[in-house]
C-alpha positions as CSV (number, residue, x, y, z in Angstrom):
1,M,0.0,0.0,0.0
2,I,1.3,3.5,-0.9
3,D,1.6,6.0,1.9
4,L,-1.8,7.8,2.1
5,S,-1.3,9.3,5.6
6,G,-0.9,12.8,4.3
7,P,-4.1,12.9,2.1
8,V,-6.2,11.0,4.7
9,R,-5.2,13.3,7.6
10,L,-5.6,16.4,5.4
11,H,-9.1,15.3,4.4
12,A,-10.0,14.6,8.1
13,R,-8.8,18.1,9.0
14,L,-10.8,19.7,6.2
15,V,-13.9,17.8,7.3
16,S,-13.5,18.9,10.9
17,D,-13.0,22.5,9.8
18,Q,-16.1,22.4,7.7
19,Q,-18.1,21.0,10.5
20,L,-16.8,23.6,12.9
21,L,-17.9,26.3,10.4
22,R,-21.3,24.6,10.1
23,V,-22.0,24.8,13.8
24,G,-20.2,28.1,14.4
25,G,-23.4,29.8,15.4
26,R,-24.1,27.3,18.1
27,L,-20.5,27.9,19.4
28,S,-20.8,31.7,19.4
29,G,-21.5,31.8,23.1
30,L,-18.1,30.4,23.9
31,D,-15.2,32.7,24.9
32,A,-12.0,32.5,22.9
33,R,-10.3,30.0,25.2
34,E,-13.3,27.7,25.1
35,R,-13.7,28.0,21.3
36,L,-10.0,27.2,20.9
37,A,-10.4,24.1,23.1
38,V,-13.4,22.9,21.0
39,D,-11.5,23.5,17.8
40,E,-8.4,21.6,19.1
41,L,-10.6,18.7,20.3
42,A,-12.4,18.5,16.9
43,H,-9.1,18.4,15.1
44,A,-7.6,15.8,17.5
45,L,-10.6,13.6,17.0
46,A,-10.4,13.9,13.2
47,E,-6.7,13.0,13.4
48,R,-7.4,9.9,15.5
49,I,-10.2,8.8,13.2
50,A,-7.8,9.2,10.2
51,D,-5.1,7.2,12.1
52,S,-7.6,4.5,12.9
53,L,-8.5,4.2,9.2
54,L,-4.9,4.0,8.3
55,E,-4.2,1.3,10.9
56,E,-7.2,-0.7,9.7
57,A,-5.9,-0.4,6.1
58,Q,-2.7,-2.1,7.3
59,R,-4.7,-5.1,8.5
60,D,-7.5,-5.2,5.9
61,R,-6.7,-5.2,2.2
62,T,-10.3,-4.1,1.4
63,V,-10.0,-1.0,3.5
64,A,-6.6,-0.3,1.9
65,A,-8.0,-0.6,-1.5
66,A,-10.9,1.7,-0.7
67,L,-8.5,4.4,0.7
68,E,-6.3,4.0,-2.4
69,A,-9.3,4.4,-4.7
70,V,-10.3,7.6,-2.9
71,Y,-7.0,9.2,-2.2
72,S,-4.7,8.3,-5.0
């Protein structure tokens, strides 16, 4: 399997950014410190999900093939 970690992690980051923008109005009551904490948590979760997909791709050729089809 080719190294897809960069594209998979970037996509996860973009999706989390998009979702944070989508719910921005609901987060408007947070102060700057709280908002930063939410943003950091969302990005950390997205990165962990991407890492889990990449780890599963190492074990399961079907997952690897799907990631290769999407990201290469």
